[in-house]
ROZABA-985391 format. One record per residue (C-alpha): residue in three letters; x negated, y, z negated. Coordinates in steps of 0.5 Angstrom, whole numbers, padded with zeros to 4 digits, always signed. Layout:
ALAXYZ;...
***
This chain:
UNK-0173-0229+0151;UNK-0181-0229+0155;UNK-0184-0222+0152;UNK-0189-0218+0157;UNK-0198-0220+0155;UNK-0203-0216+0159;UNK-0203-0221+0166;UNK-0197-0217+0169;UNK-0201-0211+0168;UNK-0207-0213+0172;UNK-0203-0217+0177;UNK-0200-0212+0179;UNK-0207-0208+0180;UNK-0208-0211+0187;UNK-0202-0213+0188;UNK-0194-0208+0191;UNK-0194-0201+0192;UNK-0195-0199+0184;UNK-0201-0202+0185;UNK-0204-0195+0186;UNK-0199-0192+0181;UNK-0202-0197+0175;UNK-0210-0196+0177;UNK-0208-0187+0176;UNK-0205-0190+0170;UNK-0211-0194+0167;UNK-0216-0188+0169;UNK-0211-0182+0166;UNK-0212-0186+0160;UNK-0219-0189+0160;UNK-0220-0181+0160;UNK-0218-0179+0154;UNK-0220-0185+0150;UNK-0226-0182+0151;UNK-0223-0174+0151;UNK-0221-0177+0144;UNK-0228-0182+0143;UNK-0233-0175+0145;UNK-0227-0170+0139;UNK-0228-0176+0133;UNK-0237-0176+0134;UNK-0235-0169+0135;UNK-0231-0167+0128;UNK-0236-0173+0124;UNK-0241-0170+0127;UNK-0240-0163+0123;UNK-0236-0167+0117;UNK-0243-0170+0116;UNK-0247-0164+0116;UNK-0242-0160+0111;UNK-0245-0165+0107;UNK-0253-0165+0109;UNK-0255-0162+0102;UNK-0252-0168+0099;UNK-0255-0172+0103;UNK-0261-0170+0103;UNK-0262-0170+0096;UNK-0261-0178+0096;UNK-0266-0178+0101;UNK-0270-0176+0096;UNK-0269-0180+0091;UNK-0270-0187+0095;UNK-0262-0188+0098;UNK-0263-0193+0104;UNK-0260-0189+0111;UNK-0255-0195+0109;UNK-0253-0193+0104;UNK-0252-0186+0107;UNK-0248-0189+0112;UNK-0243-0193+0109;UNK-0239-0188+0107;UNK-0238-0184+0113;UNK-0237-0190+0117;UNK-0232-0193+0111;UNK-0228-0187+0113;UNK-0227-0187+0120;UNK-0225-0194+0120;UNK-0220-0190+0116;UNK-0218-0187+0121;UNK-0218-0191+0126;UNK-0213-0196+0122;UNK-0209-0190+0120;UNK-0208-0188+0127;UNK-0207-0194+0131;UNK-0203-0196+0127;UNK-0199-0189+0129;UNK-0200-0190+0136;UNK-0198-0197+0135;UNK-0192-0194+0132;UNK-0192-0189+0138;UNK-0193-0194+0144;UNK-0186-0197+0141;UNK-0183-0192+0141;UNK-0185-0189+0149;UNK-0183-0197+0150;UNK-0176-0197+0150;UNK-0175-0189+0152;UNK-0178-0192+0159;UNK-0177-0199+0160;UNK-0171-0197+0165;UNK-0177-0194+0169;UNK-0183-0197+0169;UNK-0184-0200+0176;UNK-0182-0209+0176;UNK-0188-0210+0179;UNK-0192-0207+0172;UNK-0188-0212+0168;UNK-0188-0218+0172;UNK-0181-0220+0170;UNK-0182-0219+0164;UNK-0179-0216+0158;UNK-0183-0210+0155;UNK-0186-0211+0149;UNK-0192-0211+0144;UNK-0194-0218+0143;UNK-0200-0220+0138;UNK-0205-0220+0144;UNK-0203-0212+0145;UNK-0203-0210+0138;UNK-0209-0214+0136;UNK-0213-0209+0143;UNK-0211-0204+0142;UNK-0214-0204+0133;UNK-0221-0207+0136;UNK-0221-0201+0142;UNK-0219-0197+0137;UNK-0225-0199+0133;UNK-0230-0200+0137;UNK-0228-0192+0139;UNK-0229-0189+0132;UNK-0235-0194+0131;UNK-0238-0191+0137;UNK-0236-0184+0136;UNK-0239-0184+0129;UNK-0244-0186+0130;UNK-0247-0182+0136;UNK-0244-0176+0130;UNK-0247-0178+0125;UNK-0254-0181+0127;UNK-0255-0175+0133;UNK-0254-0171+0126;UNK-0257-0174+0121;UNK-0264-0171+0118;UNK-0271-0174+0119;UNK-0274-0169+0114;UNK-0269-0170+0108;UNK-0274-0165+0104;UNK-0273-0159+0108;UNK-0266-0159+0107;UNK-0267-0159+0099;UNK-0267-0152+0099;UNK-0262-0150+0104;UNK-0256-0148+0103;UNK-0250-0155+0104;UNK-0246-0155+0112;UNK-0251-0147+0113;UNK-0250-0149+0119;UNK-0253-0154+0126;UNK-0260-0155+0128;UNK-0262-0155+0135;UNK-0261-0162+0136;UNK-0255-0162+0133;UNK-0252-0156+0136;UNK-0253-0159+0143;UNK-0250-0164+0143;UNK-0244-0162+0140;UNK-0245-0157+0145;UNK-0244-0162+0150;UNK-0239-0167+0147;UNK-0235-0160+0147;UNK-0238-0159+0156;UNK-0235-0167+0156;UNK-0227-0166+0152;UNK-0226-0159+0157;UNK-0228-0163+0163;UNK-0224-0170+0162;UNK-0218-0164+0161;UNK-0219-0161+0167;UNK-0219-0167+0170;UNK-0213-0169+0168;UNK-0209-0162+0167;UNK-0211-0162+0176;UNK-0208-0168+0177;UNK-0201-0166+0173;UNK-0202-0160+0176;UNK-0202-0163+0183;UNK-0197-0169+0182;UNK-0192-0164+0180;UNK-0193-0159+0187;UNK-0193-0164+0190;UNK-0187-0167+0187;UNK-0184-0158+0189;UNK-0186-0160+0196;UNK-0182-0166+0197;UNK-0175-0163+0193;UNK-0176-0158+0199;UNK-0176-0163+0204;UNK-0168-0163+0208;UNK-0166-0170+0206;UNK-0161-0170+0213;UNK-0155-0170+0210;UNK-0150-0168+0203;UNK-0151-0171+0197;UNK-0147-0167+0193;UNK-0139-0168+0190;UNK-0140-0176+0193;UNK-0140-0182+0189;UNK-0142-0188+0191;UNK-0142-0196+0188;UNK-0143-0203+0191;UNK-0139-0208+0192;UNK-0141-0215+0194;UNK-0134-0218+0197;UNK-0133-0225+0194;UNK-0136-0231+0198;UNK-0129-0235+0198;UNK-0124-0228+0198;UNK-0128-0226+0203;UNK-0130-0231+0209;UNK-0128-0227+0216;UNK-0129-0221+0219;UNK-0121-0220+0219;UNK-0122-0222+0211;UNK-0127-0216+0210;UNK-0122-0211+0215;UNK-0117-0212+0210;UNK-0120-0212+0203;UNK-0124-0204+0207;UNK-0116-0203+0208;UNK-0113-0205+0201;UNK-0119-0201+0198;UNK-0120-0195+0201;UNK-0113-0194+0201;UNK-0113-0196+0192;UNK-0118-0191+0192;UNK-0116-0185+0197;UNK-0110-0185+0191;UNK-0115-0182+0185;UNK-0114-0176+0183;UNK-0119-0172+0186;UNK-0121-0176+0191;UNK-0122-0173+0198;UNK-0124-0179+0203;UNK-0127-0185+0202;UNK-0132-0188+0207;UNK-0135-0194+0208;UNK-0141-0197+0209;UNK-0148-0202+0210;UNK-0153-0197+0207;UNK-0152-0190+0204;UNK-0156-0185+0209;UNK-0163-0188+0204;UNK-0164-0192+0198;UNK-0163-0198+0203;UNK-0164-0201+0209;UNK-0161-0206+0214;UNK-0164-0208+0222;UNK-0162-0210+0227;UNK-0166-0212+0233;UNK-0164-0207+0238;UNK-0165-0208+0247;UNK-0165-0204+0252;UNK-0162-0204+0259;UNK-0169-0203+0262;UNK-0171-0209+0259;UNK-0174-0207+0252;UNK-0173-0207+0246;UNK-0175-0205+0237;UNK-0173-0207+0231;UNK-0169-0200+0228;UNK-0163-0199+0223;UNK-0158-0201+0224;UNK-0151-0198+0221;UNK-0144-0201+0221;UNK-0140-0195+0219;UNK-0133-0192+0218;UNK-0130-0185+0223;UNK-0130-0182+0216;UNK-0138-0184+0214;UNK-0141-0178+0217;UNK-0138-0173+0215;UNK-0137-0175+0208;UNK-0144-0173+0209;UNK-0144-0168+0213;UNK-0148-0172+0218;UNK-0148-0167+0224;UNK-0147-0169+0232;UNK-0152-0166+0236;UNK-0148-0168+0243;UNK-0142-0172+0245;UNK-0137-0174+0240;UNK-0137-0177+0232;UNK-0134-0184+0231;UNK-0126-0185+0231;UNK-0121-0188+0228;UNK-0118-0191+0234;UNK-0127-0194+0235;UNK-0126-0197+0228;UNK-0121-0203+0230;UNK-0122-0209+0232;UNK-0122-0210+0240;UNK-0124-0203+0242;UNK-0129-0200+0247;UNK-0137-0203+0243;UNK-0139-0195+0242;UNK-0146-0192+0237;UNK-0149-0186+0235;UNK-0155-0187+0235;UNK-0159-0181+0231;UNK-0165-0177+0234;UNK-0170-0180+0233;UNK-0167-0186+0236;UNK-0166-0182+0242;UNK-0172-0179+0244;UNK-0176-0184+0241;UNK-0173-0190+0247;UNK-0167-0187+0251;UNK-0172-0181+0253;UNK-0168-0176+0249;UNK-0161-0178+0255;UNK-0158-0183+0250;UNK-0151-0180+0253;UNK-0148-0186+0258;UNK-0153-0191+0255;UNK-0153-0198+0252;UNK-0156-0202+0247;UNK-0155-0208+0246;UNK-0155-0211+0239;UNK-0154-0219+0236;UNK-0150-0221+0243;UNK-0146-0214+0244;UNK-0147-0208+0249;UNK-0146-0202+0246;UNK-0145-0196+0250;UNK-0148-0189+0246;UNK-0143-0184+0246;UNK-0146-0179+0241;UNK-0152-0177+0238;UNK-0153-0175+0231;UNK-0158-0172+0226;UNK-0163-0176+0222;UNK-0164-0178+0216;UNK-0169-0180+0211;UNK-0167-0187+0209;UNK-0173-0188+0206;UNK-0174-0181+0202;UNK-0177-0175+0203;UNK-0184-0177+0204;UNK-0183-0182+0209;UNK-0181-0180+0216;UNK-0174-0181+0219;UNK-0172-0188+0222;UNK-0169-0189+0228;UNK-0163-0191+0227;UNK-0156-0195+0232;UNK-0149-0193+0228;UNK-0143-0197+0231;UNK-0136-0198+0228;UNK-0135-0202+0222;UNK-0128-0205+0224;UNK-0131-0207+0230;UNK-0136-0213+0226;UNK-0134-0219+0228;UNK-0135-0226+0226;UNK-0143-0227+0228;UNK-0145-0221+0225;UNK-0141-0219+0218;UNK-0144-0227+0218;UNK-0151-0223+0217;UNK-0148-0218+0213;UNK-0145-0221+0208;UNK-0152-0226+0208;UNK-0157-0219+0208;UNK-0153-0213+0206;UNK-0147-0210+0200;UNK-0143-0206+0202;UNK-0143-0200+0200;UNK-0138-0195+0199;UNK-0138-0187+0198;UNK-0133-0182+0196;UNK-0132-0174+0197;UNK-0129-0171+0191;UNK-0126-0164+0188;UNK-0132-0161+0184;UNK-0133-0163+0177;UNK-0128-0169+0178;UNK-0134-0174+0180;UNK-0134-0176+0172;UNK-0127-0176+0172;UNK-0127-0182+0178;UNK-0132-0185+0177;UNK-0129-0187+0171;UNK-0123-0191+0174;UNK-0126-0193+0180;UNK-0128-0201+0177;UNK-0119-0201+0175;UNK-0117-0199+0182;UNK-0121-0204+0186;UNK-0119-0210+0181;UNK-0112-0207+0182;UNK-0113-0207+0190;UNK-0117-0213+0191;UNK-0116-0217+0184;UNK-0123-0221+0182;UNK-0127-0218+0186;UNK-0133-0213+0182;UNK-0136-0208+0184;UNK-0143-0205+0181;UNK-0148-0199+0182;UNK-0143-0194+0180;UNK-0147-0187+0180;UNK-0146-0180+0184;UNK-0150-0179+0191;UNK-0155-0174+0188;UNK-0158-0180+0183;UNK-0159-0184+0189;UNK-0162-0178+0192;UNK-0166-0177+0186;UNK-0169-0185+0185;UNK-0173-0184+0192;UNK-0178-0180+0189;UNK-0176-0183+0182;UNK-0184-0186+0183;UNK-0187-0178+0183;UNK-0185-0177+0178;UNK-0185-0182+0174;UNK-0193-0180+0176;UNK-0192-0174+0173;UNK-0189-0176+0167;UNK-0195-0180+0165;UNK-0200-0175+0168;UNK-0197-0169+0165;UNK-0197-0173+0158;UNK-0204-0175+0158;UNK-0206-0166+0160;UNK-0202-0165+0154;UNK-0206-0170+0150;UNK-0213-0168+0153;UNK-0211-0160+0152;UNK-0210-0161+0145;UNK-0216-0166+0144;UNK-0220-0161+0148;UNK-0218-0154+0144;UNK-0219-0158+0137;UNK-0226-0160+0139;UNK-0228-0153+0142;UNK-0225-0150+0136;UNK-0228-0155+0130;UNK-0235-0153+0134;UNK-0234-0145+0135;UNK-0232-0145+0126;UNK-0238-0148+0123;UNK-0243-0145+0129;UNK-0240-0139+0127;UNK-0241-0140+0119;UNK-0247-0143+0121;UNK-0250-0136+0123;UNK-0247-0133+0117;UNK-0253-0129+0115;UNK-0255-0127+0123;UNK-0248-0124+0124;UNK-0249-0120+0118;UNK-0256-0118+0120;UNK-0254-0116+0125;UNK-0248-0112+0123;UNK-0252-0108+0118;UNK-0256-0106+0123;UNK-0251-0102+0126;UNK-0247-0107+0131;UNK-0241-0106+0132;UNK-0235-0111+0132;UNK-0233-0112+0139;UNK-0239-0112+0140;UNK-0241-0118+0135;UNK-0234-0121+0138;UNK-0237-0121+0145;UNK-0243-0125+0142;UNK-0239-0132+0138;UNK-0234-0131+0145;UNK-0238-0132+0151;UNK-0243-0138+0147;UNK-0236-0140+0147;UNK-0233-0139+0154;UNK-0240-0141+0157;UNK-0237-0149+0155;UNK-0231-0148+0156;UNK-0234-0145+0164;UNK-0237-0150+0164;UNK-0233-0156+0163;UNK-0228-0153+0168;UNK-0233-0154+0173;UNK-0236-0160+0172;UNK-0228-0163+0172;UNK-0226-0160+0179;UNK-0233-0163+0181;UNK-0230-0170+0178;UNK-0223-0169+0181;UNK-0226-0168+0188;UNK-0229-0175+0187;UNK-0222-0178+0185;UNK-0220-0176+0191;UNK-0218-0182+0195;UNK-0214-0184+0188;UNK-0211-0178+0189;UNK-0210-0176+0195;UNK-0204-0183+0196;UNK-0199-0180+0191;UNK-0200-0172+0194;UNK-0195-0170+0199;UNK-0197-0165+0204;UNK-0202-0163+0198;UNK-0210-0163+0197;UNK-0213-0164+0192;UNK-0217-0157+0192;UNK-0209-0153+0193;UNK-0211-0147+0190;UNK-0205-0146+0187;UNK-0205-0152+0182;UNK-0213-0150+0181;UNK-0210-0143+0178;UNK-0205-0145+0174;UNK-0211-0151+0171;UNK-0215-0145+0171;UNK-0211-0141+0167;UNK-0207-0145+0161;UNK-0214-0149+0160;UNK-0217-0141+0160;UNK-0213-0139+0156;UNK-0213-0145+0151;UNK-0220-0145+0150;UNK-0219-0137+0149;UNK-0215-0138+0143;UNK-0219-0143+0141;UNK-0226-0140+0141;UNK-0223-0132+0139;UNK-0221-0135+0132;UNK-0228-0136+0131;UNK-0230-0131+0133;UNK-0225-0125+0131;UNK-0228-0128+0124;UNK-0235-0127+0126;UNK-0232-0120+0127;UNK-0231-0118+0121;UNK-0237-0121+0118;UNK-0238-0117+0111;UNK-0245-0115+0112;UNK-0247-0113+0105;UNK-0243-0120+0102;UNK-0247-0125+0107;UNK-0254-0121+0105;UNK-0253-0121+0098;UNK-0251-0129+0100;UNK-0258-0130+0102;
***
């Protein structure tokens, strides 16, 4: 079986509806990769400074620069190797979990997997990031005058140059984390907004399945009617089933277009729905004017009638639909009712004009088209709590009513509705994972820098305490410095988010990039995490024993 390589993802960047989603996914991955590189550089800088005294003595004794850097670089490569192996294991697990929800455009029709090229690329990328971070941290932490360090206590703190770099790396991490967190917050708010959009029909206590009539058995429209009646009667006998409806399409999730002509010579391509008389009642789609389809309408040879949606009546019939005529596929239909609009393409899309006709009046010409382009969709209204029991009996009931006829896509109507927002939920899940990881990395980076800074300022803090500074004042002093880095990083991150607005807007629904609720949530979450990272070293500084510090110096 073929395995996917890197090429399907690259092709998807320029084609398909998932292209924008993939761009955002890759941007988030790159952002997280930068945070990891900055964090590694920062942590290696702190580690190098802890070994400054030892390195200074070795340099003073004549050790070349490569000999001083080699152990740290070797340690870095081990970190990259172990991290890569763990990351690949997590990637394999994620692929197993996400195989069923990843957009088909990402996979190019191939089964997802970790190929040799993907594994090699991941190891190479991890090595480059690790070496880059290590080089940045180690070269910035080196002393130009080794003899000046011999008399200093090892790990006494950050030099001016190293301190500036460490703070800059923390600010960069916080900024990147802010971008990812704000993206996740905006997507979450957008998904909530989508969930509040009325779909125009009820989805509770409904079970659906797809039936594609076997062409050799169901040739004519009359064969189709016999099968619908036979299968419908068998389904009706299942305990817990109240009513059964059959249609070319469910109210959402698929489409079937036909050309409709009007008496004034106009015409348009509209959504066309052959349905049984129980369809609108099953889905609680309201009749706004006129009447619903009757059982007598759902018979061959009956008066050619149709129902139209409210948007159809408004757009094509000037709001006066009753008694108007519409011609579809050579049949002139009289409009006898207007029903409510449904969101055929999901809550994020505008309602589509729809014309409903009795399924029983479909002739051989229309059935030939339907059989080619759309299967039949069955929907069963069931008693509350009986969905699972009914679903387990559907295949057997259909097989008994019409031997040799398979069915597929057995699911609840709520699952069908949920699938219309699957792209938004996938976006939120992916960006949410990246955001959580970025928050952890940024918090760790800030904590590491503040811890080293507090340790390096123990003498200063001890002197301040000896001169009468209260623990609360020492706490404010340290917390203000860490808080400044946090606020600067957040400000830069919010600015970067505004620059990324063109990419973000296409995934949002009735939510702006500067949405105040999303901004407030990010500020609260990142502020709380940053405060925790700052306060632990700050509390340690506030408890500095002045006498002990001065004696040590």
